[in-house]
Structures are given as C-alpha cells and as structure tokens.
C-alpha positions in Angstrom: 259.1 231.8 140.5 256.9 235.2 138.7 258.3 234.0 135.4 257.1 230.3 135.7 253.7 231.1 136.3 253.8 233.7 132.9 255.2 230.6 131.0 252.3 228.6 132.2 249.9 231.5 131.8 250.7 231.8 128.3 250.6 228.1 127.7 247.6 227.7 129.1 245.5 230.3 127.0 247.2 229.5 124.2 246.6 225.9 124.8 243.0 226.6 126.0 241.4 229.0 124.0 243.9 228.8 121.2 242.1 232.4 119.7 241.2 234.4 122.6 240.0 237.1 121.2 241.4 236.1 118.1 237.3 236.0 116.6 237.0 239.3 117.3 239.1 242.8 115.6 242.6 244.2 117.0 242.0 246.6 119.6 242.7 249.8 119.0 246.5 250.9 120.2 247.0 251.7 123.8 249.7 253.8 125.2 249.6 250.8 128.2 252.1 247.6 127.4 249.3 244.5 126.0 247.9 241.9 128.7 249.5 238.8 128.5 253.1 240.0 126.2 250.5 240.9 123.4 248.4 238.1 122.5 247.1 237.4 120.6 249.9 239.1 117.8 249.0 240.4 114.4 250.7 237.6 113.0 248.4 235.0 115.2 245.7 237.4 113.8 246.2 237.2 110.3 247.0 233.2 110.1 243.2 232.6 111.7 242.3 233.6 108.2 243.6 230.6 106.9 240.7 228.5 108.7 237.9 230.4 106.8 235.4 230.4 108.6 231.6 230.8 108.5 229.7 233.8 109.6 228.3 231.4 111.8 231.7 230.3 113.3 233.0 233.3 113.8 229.9 234.1 115.6 230.0 230.9 118.0 233.8 231.4 118.5 233.3 234.7 119.5 230.5 233.4 122.1 232.7 231.1 123.4 235.6 233.3 123.5 233.3 235.6 126.2 231.7 233.2 127.8 235.0 231.0 128.7 237.4 233.9 129.1 235.6 235.9 131.5 235.4 232.5 133.9 239.7 232.0 133.2 240.3 235.2 133.6 238.6 235.5 137.1 240.1 231.8 137.5 244.0 233.0 136.6 243.8 236.2 139.4 242.7 233.7 141.9 245.3 231.1 141.0 247.7 233.9 141.0 246.7 235.4 143.8 247.0 231.7 145.6 250.7 231.7 144.3 251.6 234.7 145.3 250.2 233.4 149.3 252.0 230.7 148.9 255.2 232.4 147.6 254.8 235.0 150.5 254.5 232.6 153.3 257.1 230.4 152.1 259.7 233.4 152.2 258.8 233.6 155.9 261.5 231.0 158.1 258.9 230.0 160.3 255.3 229.6 158.6 252.4 227.8 159.0 253.1 224.6 157.1 249.2 224.2 157.6 247.9 227.6 155.9 250.7 225.9 153.4 248.6 223.1 152.8 246.1 225.2 152.4 246.9 227.4 149.6 248.4 224.4 148.0 244.8 223.3 148.3 243.5 225.7 146.7 245.4 226.2 143.6 245.2 222.2 142.8 241.2 223.2 142.9 242.1 225.8 140.6 244.1 224.0 138.4 241.5 221.2 138.2 238.8 224.4 137.7 241.0 225.2 134.7 241.4 221.7 133.7 238.0 220.9 133.3 237.5 224.6 131.2 240.2 223.7 128.8 238.5 220.0 127.9 234.9 222.0 128.0 236.7 224.5 125.3 238.4 221.5 123.0 234.5 220.0 123.0 233.1 223.5 122.5 235.7 223.8 119.7 235.5 220.3 117.8 231.4 221.2 117.8 232.4 224.5 115.7 235.1 223.8 113.8 235.4 221.0 110.9 238.7 218.5 111.3 240.6 220.5 108.7 239.8 224.1 110.5 241.1 222.2 113.9 244.0 220.3 112.5 244.8 224.1 111.2 244.1 225.7 114.1 246.6 223.8 116.3 249.0 224.7 113.5 248.9 227.9 114.3 248.6 227.9 117.7 251.3 225.9 118.4 254.0 228.3 116.1 251.8 231.1 117.5 253.3 229.2 121.2 256.7 228.8 119.8 257.2 232.1 118.9 256.0 233.5 122.2 257.6 230.9 124.1 261.5 229.9 122.4 262.2 228.2 125.7 260.1 225.5 124.7 260.6 224.4 121.3 263.8 222.3 122.1 264.8 220.2 125.6 267.9 222.1 127.3 270.9 220.5 126.2 273.3 220.4 129.5 276.3 222.4 129.0 280.5 221.9 129.7 280.6 220.6 133.5 282.0 223.3 135.8 285.5 223.7 136.0 285.5 223.4 132.6 286.0 219.7 131.8 
C-alpha cells in the first residue's frame, strides 16, 4: 500500500505543480537521498528552458511554487498520516469501524483540498504562461512522469492463465 501512496504522490506532484522547484536553481548535492525520488530531475530542469520564460514569468512561477508548495506539503503530510493510521487500524482483527469511517472522511477531505489546490494551480499557470508555453509544459511534464513512473505508460496485459494454458 505504501508504494501506491508514493505513486499517487508522485502523480499529484507532477500534475499538480508540474515544476515544483523547477523555477529555482538546482539544490546543491547532499548525502541524503532526494525527496520524492529526486523530483524534479536534471533532465526536467534542462527541458524547462524550452519554455522560453521571461524573468517576470519565472518570478511569478517561483511565487506560485512557494505559496502553493508549502500548503501541498502540509496536506500530503496529513494525507500520509491519515492513511498510515487507517492501515494500522485495519491490521487489527477487531477494529473500531467508526474510527475507520472517521479516518476515511479525513482522507477524503484532504483529497478534496488537494484537488482544489490542483485546479487553482492550473488556473494560476494559465495566467502566467502563454498557450504555447503551457502546451510545452504539459508535454515536458507528461514525459517526466513517464520516466519516473514507467508502470503508467501502458495498461497491463493479462498474463497466461495459471497452469500454463
């Protein structure tokens, strides 16, 4: 279940604010593993140059990233914690169903907030970017997502039936 959450988190980050951190210079290397698998990767940052952003656009995107990024990180923390509590609760043989329902409601509330942030971020992006820049950003984001989440490229094909038939 944990890998599903990470995949969902990555998908939301890539779709939500396509360039979380891309309007900023790359971080200096550290001995810690990168957050969210190294998002955004060097290739993504390099491809962002293809957008031909003005200084004003770059500044607006940094501000959007700063403003929304903090809120999103907080919501993802709450989302992860609520899912962890639900997973922990459901591992018990005798669990409190009302408590599970409450956690489900918390998770759904957080998901609604995340989706609202996603829509708001997309509205803001359209105010900052020209249509051709937005299309290019979509292309770059989609390709980055496919690189980072190869399981999403093609639907799974069923394997042979059990017993080799």
